[in-house]
PADREN-819932 format. One record per residue (C-alpha): residue number from 1; residue in one letter; chain; x, y, z. Coordinates in Angstrom, 1 decimal, m for minus. Each point is the difference from the previous one (the first is absolute). Last residue first. Layout:
- i | aa | ch | X | Y | Z
- NUM | A | A | X | Y | Z
...
//
This chain:
- i | aa | ch | X | Y | Z
- 262 | V | A | m11.3 | 1.4 | 18.0
- 261 | R | A | 1.7 | 1.5 | m3.1
- 260 | E | A | m2.2 | m0.8 | m3.0
- 259 | A | A | 0.8 | m2.2 | m3.0
- 258 | V | A | m1.0 | 0.3 | m3.7
- 257 | V | A | 1.6 | m2.9 | m1.9
- 256 | I | A | 0.6 | m0.4 | m3.7
- 255 | W | A | 0.8 | m3.6 | m0.7
- 254 | G | A | 1.9 | m2.1 | m2.5
- 253 | N | A | m0.5 | m1.9 | m3.3
- 252 | A | A | m2.8 | m1.9 | 1.8
- 251 | R | A | m0.5 | m3.6 | m1.1
- 250 | I | A | 1.7 | m1.7 | 2.9
- 249 | R | A | m1.6 | 1.8 | 2.9
- 248 | G | A | m3.2 | 0.2 | m2.1
- 247 | C | A | m0.4 | m3.8 | m0.1
- 246 | L | A | m3.7 | 0.6 | m0.8
- 245 | W | A | m1.1 | 2.4 | 2.7
- 244 | P | A | 1.4 | 2.9 | m2.2
- 243 | L | A | m2.7 | m0.7 | m2.6
- 242 | K | A | 1.3 | 2.8 | m2.3
- 241 | L | A | 3.2 | 1.7 | 1.0
- 240 | P | A | m0.3 | 3.7 | 0.5
- 239 | R | A | 0.7 | 2.3 | m2.9
- 238 | D | A | 2.9 | 1.6 | m2.0
- 237 | R | A | 2.6 | m2.6 | 1.1
- 236 | T | A | m0.2 | m1.8 | m3.3
- 235 | L | A | 0.3 | m3.4 | 1.7
- 234 | A | A | m2.8 | 1.0 | 2.5
- 233 | L | A | 0.9 | 1.6 | 3.3
- 232 | P | A | m1.1 | m1.1 | 3.4
- 231 | V | A | m1.3 | 3.1 | 1.8
- 230 | M | A | 0.4 | 0.1 | 3.8
- 229 | E | A | m2.1 | 2.6 | 1.8
- 228 | K | A | 0.0 | 1.2 | 3.6
- 227 | I | A | 3.0 | m2.0 | 1.2
- 226 | R | A | 1.0 | 0.9 | 3.5
- 225 | L | A | 3.6 | 1.2 | 0.5
- 224 | G | A | 1.7 | m0.7 | 3.3
- 223 | A | A | 3.3 | m1.1 | m1.5
- 222 | L | A | m0.7 | m3.7 | 0.9
- 221 | R | A | m3.3 | 0.2 | m1.8
- 220 | L | A | 1.6 | 1.4 | m3.1
- 219 | D | A | 2.7 | m2.7 | 0.0
- 218 | G | A | m2.5 | m2.8 | 0.4
- 217 | T | A | m2.3 | 1.3 | m2.8
- 216 | L | A | 3.0 | 0.1 | m2.4
- 215 | E | A | 1.6 | m3.2 | 1.1
- 214 | R | A | m3.3 | m1.9 | m0.2
- 213 | H | A | m0.9 | 1.4 | m3.4
- 212 | T | A | 3.4 | m1.0 | m1.4
- 211 | Y | A | 2.4 | 2.8 | m0.9
- 210 | L | A | 2.4 | 0.5 | m2.9
- 209 | H | A | 3.4 | 1.4 | 0.9
- 208 | L | A | 1.9 | 1.9 | m2.6
- 207 | F | A | 3.7 | 0.4 | m0.5
- 206 | M | A | 2.0 | 1.4 | m2.9
- 205 | N | A | 3.1 | m2.1 | m0.7
- 204 | P | A | 1.3 | 2.0 | m2.9
- 203 | I | A | m1.3 | 3.4 | m1.1
- 202 | G | A | 0.1 | 0.5 | m3.8
- 201 | R | A | m3.8 | 0.2 | m0.3
- 200 | Y | A | m0.7 | m2.7 | 2.6
- 199 | D | A | 2.1 | m3.0 | 0.7
- 198 | F | A | m1.6 | m2.5 | 2.4
- 197 | F | A | 0.0 | m1.1 | 3.6
- 196 | R | A | m3.2 | m1.3 | 1.6
- 195 | D | A | m1.0 | m0.7 | 3.6
- 194 | G | A | m3.5 | m1.5 | 0.5
- 193 | L | A | 1.0 | m2.8 | 2.3
- 192 | E | A | 2.9 | 1.4 | 2.0
- 191 | E | A | 3.7 | m0.3 | m0.7
- 190 | D | A | 2.2 | 0.3 | 3.1
- 189 | R | A | m0.5 | m3.7 | 0.6
- 188 | N | A | 2.2 | m0.8 | m3.0
- 187 | W | A | 0.3 | m3.7 | m0.8
- 186 | M | A | m3.6 | m1.2 | 0.3
- 185 | R | A | m1.1 | 3.5 | m1.1
- 184 | R | A | 1.6 | m0.5 | m3.3
- 183 | V | A | m2.1 | m3.1 | m0.7
- 182 | L | A | m3.3 | 1.7 | 1.0
- 181 | S | A | 1.0 | 3.0 | m2.2
- 180 | R | A | 0.8 | m2.1 | m3.0
- 179 | A | A | m3.4 | m1.8 | 0.2
- 178 | I | A | m1.8 | 3.4 | 0.4
- 177 | H | A | 1.8 | 1.3 | m3.0
- 176 | A | A | m0.9 | m3.0 | m2.1
- 175 | R | A | m3.6 | 0.5 | 0.9
- 174 | G | A | 0.2 | 3.6 | m1.1
- 173 | A | A | 1.5 | m0.9 | m3.3
- 172 | T | A | m2.8 | m2.5 | m0.6
- 171 | D | A | m2.9 | 2.4 | 0.8
- 170 | M | A | m2.6 | 0.5 | 2.7
- 169 | L | A | 2.1 | m1.4 | 2.9
- 168 | N | A | 1.9 | 3.2 | 0.0
- 167 | F | A | m3.1 | 1.7 | 1.4
- 166 | W | A | 1.1 | m1.6 | 3.3
- 165 | W | A | 2.5 | 2.8 | 0.6
- 164 | N | A | m2.7 | 2.7 | m0.1
- 163 | H | A | 1.3 | 3.6 | m0.7
- 162 | V | A | m0.4 | 2.8 | 2.4
- 161 | H | A | m1.9 | 3.4 | 0.2
- 160 | L | A | m0.6 | 2.1 | 3.1
- 159 | V | A | m2.4 | 2.8 | 0.8
- 158 | L | A | 0.5 | 1.0 | 3.7
- 157 | L | A | m2.7 | 1.9 | 1.9
- 156 | G | A | 0.0 | 2.1 | 3.2
- 155 | G | A | m2.5 | m1.0 | 2.7
- 154 | P | A | 2.4 | 0.9 | 2.7
- 153 | K | A | 2.6 | 2.3 | m1.7
- 152 | L | A | 2.5 | m1.7 | m2.2
- 151 | I | A | 3.7 | 0.3 | 0.7
- 150 | R | A | 0.2 | m3.0 | 2.3
- 149 | R | A | m2.1 | m2.3 | m2.1
- 148 | V | A | 2.2 | 0.8 | m3.0
- 147 | Q | A | 3.1 | m0.7 | 2.0
- 146 | Q | A | m1.4 | m3.4 | 1.1
- 145 | L | A | m0.8 | m0.7 | m3.7
- 144 | V | A | 3.6 | 0.8 | m1.0
- 143 | R | A | 1.4 | m2.1 | 2.9
- 142 | Q | A | m2.1 | m2.9 | m1.2
- 141 | R | A | 1.7 | 0.3 | m3.4
- 140 | H | A | 3.4 | 0.0 | 1.9
- 139 | M | A | m1.0 | m3.1 | 2.0
- 138 | R | A | m1.1 | m1.7 | m3.2
- 137 | G | A | 3.3 | 0.4 | m1.7
- 136 | R | A | 0.7 | 1.9 | m3.2
- 135 | V | A | m1.8 | 3.3 | m0.6
- 134 | M | A | m1.1 | 0.3 | m3.7
- 133 | G | A | m3.3 | m1.6 | 0.9
- 132 | I | A | m0.9 | 3.1 | 2.0
- 131 | T | A | 0.0 | 1.9 | m3.3
- 130 | S | A | m2.6 | m2.4 | m1.5
- 129 | F | A | m1.4 | 2.6 | m2.3
- 128 | L | A | m1.3 | 2.1 | 2.8
- 127 | S | A | 0.9 | 0.8 | 3.6
- 126 | L | A | m2.2 | 2.9 | 1.0
- 125 | C | A | m0.7 | 1.6 | 3.4
- 124 | Y | A | m2.8 | 2.1 | 1.3
- 123 | D | A | m0.9 | 2.3 | 2.9
- 122 | A | A | 3.7 | 0.5 | 0.8
- 121 | A | A | 1.9 | 1.4 | 3.0
- 120 | G | A | m1.1 | m2.5 | 2.6
- 119 | D | A | 3.6 | m0.6 | 1.3
- 118 | R | A | 2.6 | 2.3 | m1.4
- 117 | L | A | 1.9 | m0.5 | m3.2
- 116 | W | A | 3.8 | m0.2 | 0.3
- 115 | D | A | m0.3 | m3.6 | 1.3
- 114 | M | A | m1.0 | m1.1 | m3.4
- 113 | R | A | 2.8 | m2.5 | m0.7
- 112 | T | A | m1.5 | m3.1 | m1.8
- 111 | M | A | m1.4 | 2.5 | m2.5
- 110 | D | A | 3.5 | 1.0 | m1.2
- 109 | A | A | 0.2 | 3.7 | m0.5
- 108 | Q | A | 0.1 | 2.9 | m2.5
- 107 | V | A | m2.6 | 2.4 | 1.2
- 106 | R | A | m2.3 | 2.1 | m2.1
- 105 | W | A | m2.7 | 2.5 | 1.1
- 104 | I | A | m2.7 | 0.6 | m2.6
- 103 | D | A | m1.5 | 3.5 | m0.3
- 102 | L | A | m1.4 | 0.1 | m3.5
- 101 | Q | A | 0.6 | 2.7 | m2.5
- 100 | D | A | m1.0 | m2.3 | m2.9
- 99 | L | A | 3.4 | 0.2 | m1.8
- 98 | D | A | 1.9 | 0.3 | 3.3
- 97 | A | A | m1.7 | m3.1 | 1.4
- 96 | K | A | 0.8 | m2.0 | m3.2
- 95 | E | A | 3.6 | 1.1 | 0.0
- 94 | E | A | 0.3 | m0.8 | 3.7
- 93 | V | A | m1.4 | m3.5 | m0.5
- 92 | V | A | 2.5 | m0.6 | m2.8
- 91 | R | A | 2.8 | 1.1 | 2.3
- 90 | L | A | m1.3 | m2.5 | 2.6
- 89 | M | A | 0.4 | m2.8 | m2.5
- 88 | P | A | 3.6 | 1.0 | m0.7
- 87 | E | A | 0.7 | 0.1 | 3.8
- 86 | S | A | m1.2 | m3.5 | 0.4
- 85 | L | A | m0.6 | m1.4 | 3.5
- 84 | D | A | m3.5 | 1.5 | m0.1
- 83 | V | A | m2.3 | 2.0 | 2.3
- 82 | A | A | m2.6 | 2.4 | m1.4
- 81 | L | A | m1.8 | 2.0 | 2.7
- 80 | C | A | m3.4 | 1.5 | m1.0
- 79 | R | A | m2.6 | 2.3 | 1.4
- 78 | F | A | m3.2 | m1.0 | m1.7
- 77 | G | A | m1.9 | 2.6 | m2.1
- 76 | R | A | m1.2 | m2.1 | m2.9
- 75 | R | A | 3.0 | 1.1 | m2.2
- 74 | A | A | 2.3 | m1.3 | 2.8
- 73 | L | A | m1.8 | m3.3 | m0.3
- 72 | R | A | 0.8 | m0.3 | m3.7
- 71 | V | A | 3.7 | 1.0 | 0.7
- 70 | I | A | 0.2 | m2.7 | 2.7
- 69 | A | A | m1.2 | m2.8 | m2.1
- 68 | R | A | 2.1 | 0.4 | m3.2
- 67 | G | A | 2.9 | 1.4 | 2.0
- 66 | T | A | 3.1 | m1.1 | m2.0
- 65 | G | A | 0.6 | m2.9 | 2.4
- 64 | C | A | m1.9 | 0.6 | 3.2
- 63 | G | A | 1.8 | m2.8 | 1.9
- 62 | L | A | m1.9 | 0.9 | 3.2
- 61 | D | A | m2.7 | 2.6 | m0.7
- 60 | V | A | m0.9 | 1.8 | 3.2
- 59 | V | A | m3.4 | 1.8 | m0.3
- 58 | L | A | m0.9 | 2.8 | 2.4
- 57 | G | A | m3.7 | 0.9 | 0.0
- 56 | P | A | m2.8 | 0.5 | m2.5
- 55 | R | A | m3.2 | m2.0 | 0.8
- 54 | T | A | m1.2 | m2.8 | m2.3
- 53 | F | A | 3.1 | m2.1 | m0.3
- 52 | H | A | m1.9 | m3.3 | m0.1
- 51 | R | A | m1.7 | m0.1 | m3.4
- 50 | D | A | 2.6 | 2.2 | m1.6
- 49 | I | A | 2.7 | m2.4 | 1.0
- 48 | V | A | m1.8 | m3.0 | m1.4
- 47 | E | A | m0.6 | 1.8 | m3.3
- 46 | A | A | 3.6 | 1.0 | m0.2
- 45 | D | A | 1.0 | m3.7 | 0.6
- 44 | F | A | m2.0 | m0.8 | m3.2
- 43 | E | A | 1.6 | 2.6 | m2.2
- 42 | F | A | 3.5 | m0.9 | 1.0
- 41 | L | A | m0.8 | m3.7 | m0.4
- 40 | S | A | m0.8 | 0.5 | m3.7
- 39 | N | A | 3.6 | 0.7 | m0.9
- 38 | Y | A | m0.2 | 1.9 | m3.2
- 37 | A | A | 2.5 | 2.8 | 0.6
- 36 | F | A | 2.3 | m2.3 | 2.0
- 35 | F | A | 3.1 | 0.5 | m2.2
- 34 | D | A | m0.9 | 3.6 | m0.8
- 33 | D | A | m0.3 | 1.0 | 3.6
- 32 | Y | A | 3.2 | m1.7 | 1.0
- 31 | D | A | 2.1 | 1.4 | m2.9
- 30 | D | A | 2.2 | 2.4 | 1.9
- 29 | A | A | m0.3 | m1.8 | 3.4
- 28 | I | A | 1.4 | m3.3 | m1.3
- 27 | H | A | 2.6 | 1.7 | m2.2
- 26 | E | A | 1.5 | 1.9 | 3.0
- 25 | A | A | 0.9 | m3.2 | 1.9
- 24 | Q | A | 0.4 | 0.8 | 3.7
- 23 | S | A | m3.0 | m1.9 | 1.3
- 22 | Y | A | 0.7 | m3.0 | m2.3
- 21 | E | A | 3.6 | m0.2 | 1.2
- 20 | W | A | m1.2 | 0.0 | 3.7
- 19 | L | A | m2.7 | m2.6 | m0.8
- 18 | G | A | 2.5 | m2.3 | m1.7
- 17 | R | A | 2.4 | 0.2 | 2.9
- 16 | T | A | m2.8 | m1.1 | 2.3
- 15 | M | A | m1.5 | 2.0 | 2.8
- 14 | G | A | m1.6 | m1.9 | 2.9
- 13 | P | A | 2.2 | 1.7 | 2.6
- 12 | A | A | 1.6 | 3.1 | m1.6
- 11 | L | A | 3.0 | m0.4 | m2.3
- 10 | Q | A | 3.1 | 1.5 | 1.5
- 9 | W | A | 1.8 | m3.3 | 0.4
- 8 | D | A | m0.5 | m0.7 | m3.6
- 7 | P | A | 2.0 | 3.0 | m1.2
- 6 | L | A | m2.0 | 2.7 | m1.7
- 5 | P | A | 0.6 | 1.3 | m3.5
- 4 | H | A | m1.8 | 3.3 | m0.9
- 3 | S | A | 0.0 | 0.5 | m3.7
- 2 | P | A | m1.8 | m3.3 | m0.6
- 1 | M | A | 1.3 | m2.2 | m2.8
//
């Protein structure tokens, strides 16, 4: 159980009980790096970041976790601000920064509430490993993107990763999930297509929203973010999807998007 219980009425808009408990769980942060040591997505999204973040500036990492991306950028000479809801995660970032003598600012905050950061402060933003999908409610996820647009300088870049809801069609269990979601939505209009609840490493009712291509591109456009590159991911998530023109919006495991503030 989390060491910092929070009553439901104090949960931020878009924050589920499962997300709060996940963010406060010491064991999640303590073994995070070991648990994901062989995640191929982490190497591939680093390649995308390096291709677009060519000039050092201020990077704001929203949902930084244990700092895998922000620490690497700090080593390259970028000024770095690590933002996460999890105090245990931020402690790991601090330990890494101290070990390598890196100057990484750390802020414990909910990324739907970024008013403390001034307009046009950042050259770059990150939201990796489907962090935005942990926010429940489309209006709240749109709020995150609007906040990103606000804090980016004109021409500033966002690198974003999300999962693809239609990828569920690629296996039997996924098709069953789609069918259940469609039925539940008939009775509960608060549930959106792409919403999933599941138990995760001892945390009950974790939430994750999986995007469709239309929803993702529409939300970015609505926020005033222009897509520069959109990479559909292969099943292994370590390379782009082959033949993306062939039902790519269904076959893609997810997308890595590079978007520019316009």
